[in-house]
N, C-alpha and C positions, 0 to 999 in steps of 0.2 A: 475948563481945560479938558483936553482929550486924555483918556485913561492911560494910553500908552506912553505919554510923556512924563507921567508922575513916577518917581522912583522912591525907594525907601530912604534914600539920602535926603531927598527933598522933604519928606515927612519928618525926619529927625531934626533937620535944620529949622523947620517951621515950629516944631514943638520944643526946640531947644533942649533936646536930649540925645543920647548916643544912638547910633544905628543898632547897636547890640540890644538896647532896651526896647526899641521898636520891634526888632526881630523876635525878642522874647514875648512881647505882647501878641504878635501875630501867631505865634505858636502856642498861645494859651498858657504860658509860663508866668504866672502872676505872683509867685511865692514871695519874692523880695521886691515887690513893686507897690508903691503907695497907691491909695485910691485916687489921689490927686493926679499922679502920673498917668494912671490908666485912663482917667477921664480926659486929660489933655491930649493923649494920643488918639483917643476915639474921636474927639472933636476935630482934630487936624485931618484925620483920615476922611471924615465925612466932608469937611470943607474942601479938601483937594480932590475928593471923589477917587481916592486911591484904591486900586484893585491889585492885590499881590499876585505874583506869578505862581499859580497853583502847581504847575509842573515843577518849577524850580524848588518850591517848598517841599513837595513830595519826594523829590530826588534827594534832597538834603536830609530828610528824615527817614529815607529808605521806605517810604510809604507811597507807592504810586497809585494805589486804588485800582490796579489792573490785574485781571485774571486771564491766563492763556487757556483757550479751549481748542484742543486738537481732535479733529474727526477724520476717520480713515476714508469715509465716502459720504460726501455732503449730499449726494443724490439719493441716498438711502432714506426712506421715510422715517426710520428710527432717528436718524441724525437731525432732521429738521425739527422734530418734536423735542429732542434732547436739548438742542440749542435754545429753544424757547424756554424750557424749564430752567436752564442755567441763567439765561438772561433776566428772567423775571425775579429770580432769587437774588441775583447781583444787584438789581435795581433797588430792592428793598434795603440793601446795606450800602448803597451809594458806591458800588463797585461797577467797573466797566469790563467787558470781555473783548479780547482780541481772538477772532476765530481764524483758524488755518485748516486747510483741507489737504490731506496727503495723497489722495487718490490711490490708497492701498499700496503705496510705495514706501518700503521701510527706510530707504536712504533719504528720501524727501522728509519722512517723518522725523528722523534724527536731526536733520538740518532745521526744520521748523521749530522743534522743541528747543534747540540751542539758541535759535534766533529770538524766541520769546523770552528766554532767560536773559539774553543780552539786553533786551528791552526792559529788564527789571520788573517783570511781572511778579506779583507777590505769591502766586501759586499757579499750579497747572491742573487742569482737568483733562484727562487723556482717554480717548476712544481709539485704541491703537490697532495696528496690523497684527500684533502678537509676535513680532519678530525682533523686537528691541528690548526684551526683558532685562538683559544684563545692563544695558545702557540706562534704563529707567531705575533699576535697583541701585546703580552707582550714584545717580543724581540724588536719590533719597538719602543715601549715606552721607552725601555732601551737604545735606540740610535743605534741599529744595522741597517745598511743600507740594505734594502730588496726591490727587485722588483719581483713581482709574474707574471708568464706567463701562458697563456691559460685559467686560471681561478683564480679569486681573492677572497678576503674576501667579505662576503655579504654586509657589510657596506661600502665597497670601502675605507677603512681606510689605505690601503697600496698601494704603487705604483703598477700598474698593466698594462701589455701589453697583449692584447688578440685579437682574431679574431672576427669580427662582425658576429657571427653565427646566431643571431636572424634575421637580415636583409637578409642574404644569404638563410636561410631556407625558409623564407616567399616568397622570390622572386622565388625560385625553385618550390615550391609547386603551386604557382599561375600559373606559366608557364605550368606546367604539366597538370593541370586541363583545362587550356586554349586550350591545344592540343586536348581535347576531352575525357580524361580519367575520369572515374566515381568514382574510389576508389584508394587511394594511401596508401600503408602500410609502416610503419616505422619499419625497422629491425635494432636492435642494440645489443651491448654487454650489460651485466648487468648495471643497472643505477648507480651502485656504482663506475663505472669506470670514473673518472674525469668528463669530460663535457657531458657524455652520458645523464645524468639527464636533463641538461639544453637543449640539443638538442631535447630530447624527449618532454619537456615542450613547446618549441617553435613550434614543429611539431603539437602537440595536439591542441594548441591554433589556429594556422592558418588553419589546416585541418578541424577543427570543423566548421569553417565559410562556408565550402563548403558542408559537408555531415552531420553536426550535431555533437554535443559533446557526444552524447550517443552511438555512433558507435565505437566499439573497432577496432583500426587499428594499434596498436603498439605491436611489438613482441620482446621479450628479449631472447637472446641466453644464455643457461646455460653453464657456464664455466666448469662445471664438465664433460661435454661431448665434443667430437670432434666437432669443429665448422662446419665441412663439413656435418656431420649427422644432427646437430641441424638446420642448414639452410634448409636442405632438408625437415625435419619434419615440421618446422614452415611454410615453403612455401606451403606445402600441406594443412595445416590448413587455411592459408590465402585464397588459391584458393577455398577450400570447403565452407568456411564461406561466401564468397562474390561471389559465383558462379552466373553468369548471368550479371555481371558488367564488364566493360572494366577496367582492373586492371594495376596498376603500383607499383613499389617498390622504396622506398626511403631508401638508405643504409647509416648507420651512419658513416662508415669509409671504408678504402680500403680493409682491411682484410675481412670484412663482405661482401662487394660487390663481391670480387673474388669468395668467397664460394657460394654466391647466384647464380652467373653465372654458376658454376658447377652444382648446384642443378637444375637450369632451364633446362640445357642440359640433365641432368639425367632423368628429367620428360618428355623429348621429346617435350619441348616447344621452341618456337622461339621468339626472341626479334626484334621488338616490336609487331609483329603480335598477339602473344598470351599474352604477358605481357610486360609492359614498365619497364625501369630500369634507376635509377638516384641516385645521392648521393654525399657524400664527397670523394674526392680522394687526399690523402696526398702523394702518391707515384709518380703520373704523368704517370703511366703505360698505362692509357686509351688513352692517346694522340697518341699512335702508331697506332691506328686503323683508316682506311680510312673513315669508316662510323661514328665511334665515339660514346662515351657514354656521356649522359648529366651529367655534374658534377659541383660541387662547388670546385674550386681550392683554396686551402689555402696556405699561405706562412709562414711556420714555421721558415724558414730562416730569413725572415723579422722580425718576432716576436722576435727571439733571438737577432738579431742585434739591434733592437730598445730597447730591455730590457737592454742590456749592456750600450748603449748610455745614457739612463736615469739614470742607476746606477752610471755611471762614473760622471755625473753631480752632483749627490748627494754627492759622495765621494769628489769631488773637492771643493764643496761649504762648506762641513763639517758642515752643519747645522742640528741640531736635530729636529727642529720644521719647518714644511713646509706643504703646502696643497698637499695631495697625488694626483697623476695624474692617470687617467684611460684612456688608449689609446686603441682604437679599430683599428686594421689593417683590411682594407676591403678585402672581398673574392670575387672572380670572378665567376659568374654563366654563364656556357656555355651550351647551348641547342644543342643537336645533334640528330642523327637518333634513338637512343634508346628510345626516348619518342615521336616519330612521328608516328601517326597512318596512315602509308602509306606502300605500298609494297616496300621492299628494301632487300639488301643482308646482313643485319646486322647479321642474324643468322649464316651465314657462318663464320664470325669472331669469334663468340662464340664457334662454333664447333672446329675451329682451335686452340683457346686458350685452350680448354679442352683436345685436343689431345696432345698438346705440354707441358702442365703444369700439375703438380701434385696438389692435393688439398692443399689449404693454411690452415694449422692447427693453 
C-alpha cells in the first residue's frame, strides 16, 4: 500500500483498538497501555507501513521543531557564517530553521517576525536593525522565546549572544599606538548599520585617550555612492587633515577594509611605510598573506551556535520568567606587519590583491 492512503483510523481498526489508544502510542504515552497492546499496534503499523503525519502531530503538541532566524543583511559576511552556526547546532537537536532577510528595513523586520510566530516556530534568533526594541521586548513579555545575536536591547532584558567588540577594539588601538603610530582613523559604514554605532563609540572613547577627544578621526561611508569611490575620497580627507603624522586606519569590517586597500594602492601608497592598516575581518581572507594584516578575528559561527544552544535550553525548560543572559564571545586580536613601522614587502601583497581582485562594491 502507499503510505499516503494509510490513516490512523485504519491502524485502529486493524489492531481492533481505539484511535485514542493508537494516538497515545504514537506520542509515546505508554503509561496505561499493556505490553500486548503496544506490541499489537507496532505490528499493525509495520504491516500497513503507516507513517504518521509529523506536522499534524507537532502542531497538536505545540512542538513544531522549527526555529525562526531573522537577519538584517544576508549579504553581510557575518550573516552567512552566523546562519551556518545556527543551522549546524539546530541539526544536532533535530530542529530546522526558517531564515528571513529584512534588508535593514525595520517595518519588514516586524512583519517577518510576526509571520514566523504565526507559523508556530518554537523560538526566534534575531539579528535586528536595532529599531524594534519595544516590539521585541513586548514579545518576550508575552512568552515568545527569543535570543538576540550581535546586538541586544539596551537594558539587556532579552537573552543575547554577542562578540566582545569593546575589549577587542580597545586592545587593537592600544597596540597600534604602541607601534609608534600617531593618528588612527576609523572608517565605517553608516552608523545606522547594526553595530557600527557601538564600534564607533568604542573607538572614539579609547582613541581619545591617546590624541584627545576633540580631534575628528572617524569617517562614515555614504551608502548612496560606490564604496570604492567613497573610501578613496575619505582616505584623501584623512591624509590631508592629519598630514605630518604617522597614520594608520582602523576598518570597521571586511568590505570596508578591502576597498580601503584598493584606495591605498590607487593613491600610490604602501602599507605600512606610508600608512598602517588594521580592523575587523569577518571573512578570514587576510590570513592568506605571508606578511599579514593586523586584524580582530570574530567568530560569527560561534555566536550562532551559542545562540541556538541558549534558545534550546529556554524551549526545553518552558519557563516564561527567567533572568536574561548576556553572553560575550571573545574576539582575537592578531598583530601583523600592516601595523609595524619597519621596512617589509607588505606593499607587494597589496599590489597583487589589487591586480587580481575587482573593487568590492
